[in-house]
C-alpha positions in Angstrom: 177.6 -12.0 24.0 179.3 -14.7 21.7 181.8 -16.9 23.1 184.9 -18.4 20.9 185.8 -21.7 20.7 188.8 -21.4 23.0 186.3 -20.7 25.7 184.2 -24.1 24.8 187.3 -25.9 24.7 188.9 -24.5 28.1 185.3 -25.3 29.4 185.0 -29.0 28.5 188.6 -29.8 29.4 187.9 -28.7 32.5 185.0 -30.8 32.9 186.8 -33.9 31.7 189.7 -33.4 33.9 187.9 -33.6 37.0 188.4 -37.0 39.0 185.9 -39.2 37.1 185.8 -41.1 33.6 184.7 -38.9 30.8 181.1 -38.1 30.9 180.5 -40.1 33.9 178.3 -37.2 35.2 176.0 -37.3 32.3 173.3 -34.7 32.6 175.2 -33.1 35.3 178.1 -32.2 33.1 175.5 -30.9 30.3 174.1 -28.5 32.9 177.4 -27.3 34.2 178.6 -26.6 30.7 175.0 -24.9 29.9 175.3 -22.6 32.9 179.1 -21.6 32.5 178.3 -20.9 28.9 175.2 -18.5 29.7 177.4 -16.8 32.4 180.3 -16.9 30.4 182.7 -17.8 33.0 184.5 -21.0 33.7 183.8 -20.5 37.4 179.6 -20.0 37.5 177.6 -18.8 40.2 174.7 -20.9 41.1 173.9 -19.6 44.7 170.4 -18.5 44.6 166.8 -19.3 42.9 163.7 -17.7 42.7 160.3 -18.7 41.6 157.5 -16.5 40.7 153.9 -17.8 40.5 151.8 -16.0 37.9 147.9 -16.1 38.6 145.0 -15.2 36.4 141.7 -16.5 35.1 140.6 -17.9 31.8 137.3 -16.9 29.9 137.3 -20.5 28.5 136.4 -22.0 31.9 132.9 -21.1 31.4 132.9 -23.7 28.8 133.4 -26.6 31.4 136.7 -27.5 30.2 138.0 -27.8 33.9 137.3 -29.9 36.8 137.5 -27.3 39.3 135.5 -24.2 39.4 137.1 -20.8 38.5 137.1 -19.7 42.2 140.0 -21.9 43.0 142.3 -19.6 41.4 141.6 -16.7 43.8 141.7 -19.2 46.8 145.0 -20.8 45.5 146.4 -17.2 45.5 145.2 -17.0 48.9 146.6 -20.2 50.1 150.3 -19.1 48.3 150.0 -16.0 50.3 149.6 -18.0 53.4 152.1 -20.3 52.7 150.1 -23.3 52.9 150.8 -24.7 49.0 153.0 -27.4 47.7 155.1 -24.7 45.8 155.3 -23.0 49.2 156.7 -26.1 50.9 159.2 -26.9 47.9 160.6 -23.6 47.8 161.3 -23.6 51.6 162.9 -27.0 51.2 165.3 -26.3 48.6 166.0 -22.8 49.9 164.4 -20.7 47.0 162.6 -17.4 47.3 159.1 -17.3 46.4 157.0 -14.6 45.1 153.0 -14.4 43.7 151.9 -12.2 41.0 148.2 -11.3 40.3 148.5 -11.1 36.4 144.6 -11.3 36.2 142.3 -13.0 38.7 138.6 -12.6 38.1 136.9 -10.2 40.7 138.4 -7.5 42.4 142.2 -6.7 43.2 143.1 -8.5 46.1 144.7 -5.6 48.1 147.0 -7.8 50.3 150.6 -7.6 51.1 153.0 -9.8 49.6 151.2 -10.1 46.3 152.5 -8.1 43.5 150.0 -6.6 41.3 150.3 -6.7 37.8 146.7 -7.2 36.8 146.2 -6.7 33.1 142.5 -7.6 33.7 140.0 -9.6 35.7 140.2 -12.6 33.5 140.6 -13.2 29.8 137.8 -13.6 27.6 136.8 -16.8 26.4 138.6 -17.6 23.2 135.8 -19.7 21.7 133.9 -16.8 20.2 137.0 -14.1 20.1 140.6 -13.2 21.2 141.3 -13.9 24.9 142.7 -10.3 25.2 143.6 -7.5 22.8 146.8 -6.9 21.4 147.5 -4.1 23.7 146.9 -6.2 26.8 149.1 -8.8 25.6 151.8 -6.2 24.9 151.3 -5.0 28.5 151.6 -8.6 30.0 154.6 -9.5 28.0 156.3 -6.1 29.2 155.5 -6.7 32.8 156.9 -10.3 32.6 159.9 -8.9 31.3 160.6 -6.4 33.9 159.8 -9.3 36.5 162.2 -11.6 35.0 165.0 -9.0 34.9 164.8 -7.7 38.5 166.6 -9.1 41.4 169.9 -10.8 41.3 169.3 -14.4 41.5 171.2 -16.6 39.6 168.4 -19.1 38.6 164.7 -18.3 38.2 161.7 -20.4 37.8 158.1 -19.4 36.9 155.1 -21.1 37.9 151.3 -20.6 37.1 147.8 -21.1 38.9 144.8 -20.4 36.8 141.5 -22.9 36.2 141.6 -23.8 32.8 145.0 -22.9 31.6 145.8 -26.5 30.5 143.1 -25.7 27.9 144.8 -22.5 27.2 148.0 -24.1 27.0 146.7 -26.6 24.5 145.2 -24.2 22.4 148.2 -22.2 22.2 150.6 -25.2 21.7 148.5 -26.2 18.8 148.9 -22.7 17.1 152.4 -22.4 17.7 153.3 -25.9 16.5 150.5 -27.2 14.5 150.5 -30.4 16.6 147.0 -32.0 16.9 144.9 -31.3 19.6 144.0 -34.8 20.3 148.0 -35.2 21.2 147.8 -31.8 23.4 144.7 -32.3 25.4 144.8 -33.9 28.2 142.7 -34.4 31.9 144.1 -31.1 33.6 142.9 -31.0 37.0 141.2 -34.4 36.8 138.4 -34.6 34.1 137.1 -38.0 33.0 137.0 -39.2 29.4 133.8 -37.6 28.8 135.4 -34.3 29.9 138.6 -34.7 28.1 136.4 -35.2 25.0 134.4 -32.0 25.6 137.4 -30.0 26.2 138.9 -31.5 22.7 135.6 -30.5 21.1 135.6 -27.0 22.5 139.2 -26.2 21.6 138.9 -27.6 18.0 136.0 -24.9 17.7 137.8 -22.4 18.9 141.4 -23.4 16.9 139.4 -23.3 13.8 138.4 -19.4 14.3 141.9 -18.6 13.3 144.7 -19.6 10.6 148.1 -19.1 10.9 149.3 -16.6 13.7 152.5 -15.0 14.8 153.8 -15.9 18.3 152.5 -12.7 19.9 149.2 -12.9 17.9 148.7 -16.4 19.3 149.1 -15.3 22.8 146.6 -12.5 22.3 143.8 -15.0 20.9 144.1 -17.7 23.2 145.6 -16.4 26.3 146.2 -16.6 29.3 147.6 -13.3 31.0 149.6 -15.5 33.2 151.2 -17.4 30.2 151.8 -14.1 28.4 153.5 -12.6 31.6 155.4 -15.8 32.3 156.6 -15.6 28.6 157.9 -12.2 29.0 159.7 -13.1 32.3 161.2 -16.0 30.8 162.6 -13.5 28.1 163.5 -10.7 30.5 165.5 -13.3 32.7 167.2 -14.9 29.5 168.3 -11.2 28.5 169.9 -10.9 31.9 171.8 -14.3 31.7 169.9 -16.2 34.1 169.1 -19.7 34.0 165.5 -20.2 33.4 164.0 -23.3 34.9 160.9 -24.2 32.9 158.2 -26.2 34.9 155.4 -28.3 33.4 153.1 -28.3 30.6 151.8 -24.9 30.9 155.3 -23.3 31.5 156.5 -25.3 28.8 153.7 -23.6 26.5 155.1 -20.0 27.9 158.5 -21.0 27.0 157.6 -22.3 23.5 156.0 -18.8 22.8 158.9 -17.0 24.2 161.4 -19.1 22.0 159.3 -18.3 19.1 159.6 -14.6 19.6 163.3 -14.7 20.7 165.0 -17.8 19.6 168.0 -16.9 21.6 166.1 -17.3 24.8 166.3 -21.1 24.3 169.9 -21.2 25.5 169.0 -19.8 29.1 166.3 -22.6 29.4 166.7 -25.9 31.7 163.5 -28.1 31.5 162.8 -29.3 34.9 160.5 -32.1 34.5 158.0 -34.2 32.2 154.7 -33.7 33.3 152.0 -36.4 33.4 149.9 -34.1 31.5 149.3 -35.6 27.9 150.6 -33.1 25.6 153.8 -31.9 27.5 156.1 -34.3 25.8 154.9 -33.2 22.6 155.9 -29.5 23.5 159.0 -30.7 24.9 160.0 -32.1 21.7 159.1 -29.0 19.5 161.6 -27.4 21.8 164.2 -29.8 21.3 164.3 -30.2 25.2 165.2 -33.3 27.5 163.5 -32.8 31.1 165.7 -33.6 33.9 162.7 -35.3 36.0 160.1 -37.6 35.4 158.3 -37.9 38.6 154.4 -38.1 37.3 154.0 -34.6 38.5 151.0 -32.2 36.9 150.4 -29.6 39.4 152.1 -26.7 38.3 153.0 -23.7 40.5 156.4 -24.1 39.7 157.0 -27.3 41.9 158.9 -29.3 39.5 161.0 -26.4 38.7 161.8 -26.1 42.4 162.6 -29.8 42.5 165.2 -29.6 39.8 167.1 -26.2 41.4 169.3 -28.3 43.5 170.5 -30.2 40.2 171.7 -27.0 38.8 173.6 -25.9 42.0 175.2 -29.5 42.3 176.1 -28.9 38.4 178.0 -25.6 39.2 179.4 -26.8 42.4 180.8 -29.7 40.5 182.5 -27.4 38.1 183.8 -25.2 40.9 184.7 -27.5 43.5 185.7 -30.9 42.5 189.1 -31.7 42.6 190.9 -32.6 39.2 193.3 -35.2 38.5 196.3 -32.8 38.8 194.9 -31.6 42.0 194.0 -34.6 43.6 197.2 -36.6 42.7 194.9 -39.1 40.8 196.4 -40.7 37.4 194.0 -39.6 34.9 193.0 -41.3 31.5 195.5 -42.6 29.2 
């Protein structure tokens, strides 16, 4: 849907005629305009939010690039299902729905109620020596994600992830998609010390040297992971359904970057929730010409930062719909 200049002018006038100095609500005004434009209405709806956490394991974990063992991915899925994780707490606090997807956790299927099973495999292969997944697996992950992003009737959707070693995957993927150096993109992840970061960077440099220039989908297949590819697909599905996509931290931003490189129009649906403490996040935000709403020193993932940003979107739409204009309030407007 393409909106004309008349819509844009009417929208800006509606924002400007609220009882405030011009531009006084800063980023909230920008959010209101983005939401209204995405939905194609001067009275946008922003009443419901849902977060999907995609979980999967990464073969590159065997190279010692994470401070935590791979088993933690499965343990954290059980924690999500039990309601004990930060994402559960934040979702309940801000009134968002939460669902958990097994995109490819190592081991057998969980077979548990409340878990959405979309397993592509029992974890990716190590991308140090070969592709993380096949082209068919990547296509399947993207398609499963598109369907999950498009279903339901939420106004805004957030996507989080769980997967030990996925900061290594996100750094490798970001490097291949942008050319930004691994010295910029590789960070501490779950808490590596300086020696651990140096080892992680060395592993990724060897892995990156395996391939030359890659298309976005080929980069996803070569470097993974299942949850990142599925999250990229979910962002595309949600954007096509004209839902606001709240992008979380470093790993979610790598997925968003892949999604935008595949479908540039999806960028218009994206709101970038926060700037992570993970070293490379700022560089990926810059590559997307994105400004994060919050900077809270977070580096957890799980969609936690996206959930904390959701009330700002709700407030932006409420400002547009409920705040009085100068005429309605009988207040003198700007000269």
